[in-house]
N, C-alpha and C positions, 0 to 999 in steps of 0.2 A: 296477548296480555301477559301470559306467564313468562314468555321469553323476555318481555320488557321488564318484568319484575326482577328477573335474574340479572339483567344488565344494570338495573338500578342498584341491586345488591353489590355487584362487583365494583361499581363506581363509588358506592358509599364506603366499602371496606378499604378502597385505595386511599381514603383520607384519614384512616385511623392511624394512631401513632404506633410505631414499631417498638417491640420490647427489646430495649438495648441490652439487657442482661443476657439475652439468649443468642446474640449475634455471634459470639465466639464459640457457641456450642453446636453449630450446625454441622451435621455429619455428612460424609459421602458426597454424592452429586451436588447437594445443596451448597456444601462448602466450596466445591470446585467452581460452581456457577457464581458464587459471591465474589470470586477473585477476578472475574471478567468485567470488562467495561459494560456500560448499560446497553449499548447497541449489540454487543456480542451475547449478552444475556438473553435479550429478546430473540436473537437469531437461534441460539441454542434451544430455548424453550419452544420456538416455533418448529424446529426440526424434531424435537422430542414428541410434540403433539402430532405431527404428520406420521411419525413412526407408529405411535400408539393407535391412531385412527386407522392406519393400514392394517395393523395386526387385528384390530377388532373387526374390520370389514371382511377380512379373509376368513376369520375363525368363527364369527358369531353364528352365521346360518348353518354351517356344518355341525357346530356344537348343539344348537337348538334341535335340529332334525335328528341327530344321533340320540339325544336325550329322550325325545318322544318315541323314537323307534325302540330304544332299549326298554322303556316303560311298557310298551305294548308286548314286547317279547317275554318279559318276566311277570306280566300281569299287575303292574303298578299303575295306579290312576295317573293319567297324563297331567291333569290339572295339579295334582299334588306335587309331581316332579317340577313342573314349571313354577309353582308357588314357593317351594322350599329349596330345591337343589340349585336352580338358576340364580336366585339371589345370593346364596352362599358363595357361589363361584364369583359372581360379579362384585360382591362386597368384601371378599377376602382381603384384597389389597388395602382398602381403606381401614378395615378393622386391624390388620397387621400393623399399619403405620401408627394408628391410635394406641395400640398396646405397647409398641416400642417407645412412644413418647411417655406413656405412664410409667413404664419400667425405668426410664431414665430420669424420673423425677419431674417430668414436665406434663403434669396431668391437664393443665389448662390447654396446652397445645393439642393433646390427644382429644379432648372434648371438642375443641374448635374444629378439628379435622372431621369428626363425625357430624357436627352441626352443618358445616359447609357442604359435606356430601349429601346430607338430607335436603338442604335448600336446593342444591343442584337437581336432585331427583324430582322434587315437587314443583319445580319451575321449568328449567330447561328441558329435562327429560320428558316429563309429561306433556309439555307444550309442543315438543317436536314429534310426538307420536302421530297426531292427526295430520300434521304437516307432511311427515314422511309418507303416510298412507295416501294423502292427496297427490303427492308427487308420483307414487307408484300407480295410482288410479288414473292419472292424467287429467284430474280436475278436482276442485275443492269438494271434500266429502267429510262427513263426521266419522268418528271412531266408534263403531258399534260395540255395545256391551250387553251381554245377556244378564239374566237376573242374578246369577251368582257373582259374575264379574262386577256388577254394579255394587253389590253388598261388600265385596272384597275391597273395592275402591273406597267405599264409605268407611269401612272399618280402618283401613290404613290411614285415611285422613283424620279420623277421630283419634286414633292412636298417636298420630303426630301432634295433634292439638294438645293432647294430655302431656306429651313430652315437652312441648313449648311452655305450657303452663307451669310445669315443674322448674324449667330453666329460667323463667321470668323472675324467680327469686334469686337469681345469680349464684346459685349453688345447686349441686345435685347430691343430696345426702343418701345415706344407706337405705332409709325407708322409701325414698322415691325410686331408687334403683330396684329395690325388692318389689315395689308395686309394678313397675314396668315389666320386670322379669316374670313375676307371678301371673300377671294378666296374659302375657305372651304364652306362658306354659299352659294356661287354661284354654287359650285359643287353639293351640296345637292339639291338646287333649280332646276338645270338642270336635275338631276336624277329623281326627282319627276315629273317634267314637261313632260319628255319624257318616263315616265313609260309605258312599254308595247311596245315601239318602239325601238327595239334593234339597228337598223341602225343609228338613230339620237342620241341615247345614246352613242354609240361607237364613232361617229363623235365628239360629245361634249367633251368626255373624251380625245380624241386625241388633239383637239385644246387647251383644258385647260393644257394638258401636255406640249405642245410647249410654251404656255404662261409662265408657271413656268420656263422652261429652259431659255427663253429670259430674264425674270426678274433676274434669277440667274446670267446670263452672265453680266448683267448691274451692279449688286451689286459687283461681283468679279472684274470687270474692274474698278469700282470706287475706290475700296480698294486694288488695285494691289500692291501698293508700300509697304504695310505692310505685305503682305502674305509671302514673302521670309523669313523674320525674324520669323514670326509665325510658319511656317513649320519647320524651323531649330530648334527652341527651343522645339517645340512640339514633334519632333521625336528623338532628340539627347540629349538635355540638361537634367541634373539631377534635376535641380530646375528651371523649365520653368518660364520665366518672361512674363508678359502680353505685355509689350512694350519694345523696345530697350532702354538701359540706356542712359540718357542724358549726354553729355559731361560736365565736370566740368567747371564753368565759369572762364574766364581768370582773372588775377589780375586786380583789379580796376573795374570789371563789377559787377553789382548788380544781385543777384539771383532772 
């Protein structure tokens, strides 16, 4: 189901209009690819995908094993390393691209990069985990989660829902960004404070998750009037508009 949702997302995005004003601003490899014919573009992108997949396949397992072994050697909690260091390494490329977009005055492209990356994580990546495990086990099997992993998963999902609620307003203001950063800092602080105490760590994760859900409900309720139009154009319109069109002023009225 998650993989199917990702496929539907890719199909839907393919029908969105392109931003013509940005076409001449594409840098580096993107500019070189845009000069090729359609067939050569697909061939080049397929080759780049194969190279990237090969690099990941060769380096992923040694990196993970070395990270866990290093944590054991210096006395750092393995779960903490996997939770914080691995994502920093894997997300560095997407964050770098987003920052470069923002620095070049293309904030919308930077935000779109992060949103697309998040959608990929919560659909294709999560959906592939039990499938990959089943492939390794030689039969269909579920992905087992212990109590802490379960709450970490719940927390990340609730955090993502809060981010979506903020973005449904079609803007991300300073206060929204501060709320996300502040709650994330609180999560890190609680994790470090309760290090070694699994019961209190799990309890803090649960309360934070419900806090994110409550904030999400408040933001959605506050912007409920515009959500119907947003979902309608997002799912069905060929050229989605950010807001419903305003009615033309009557005769004699000033615009």
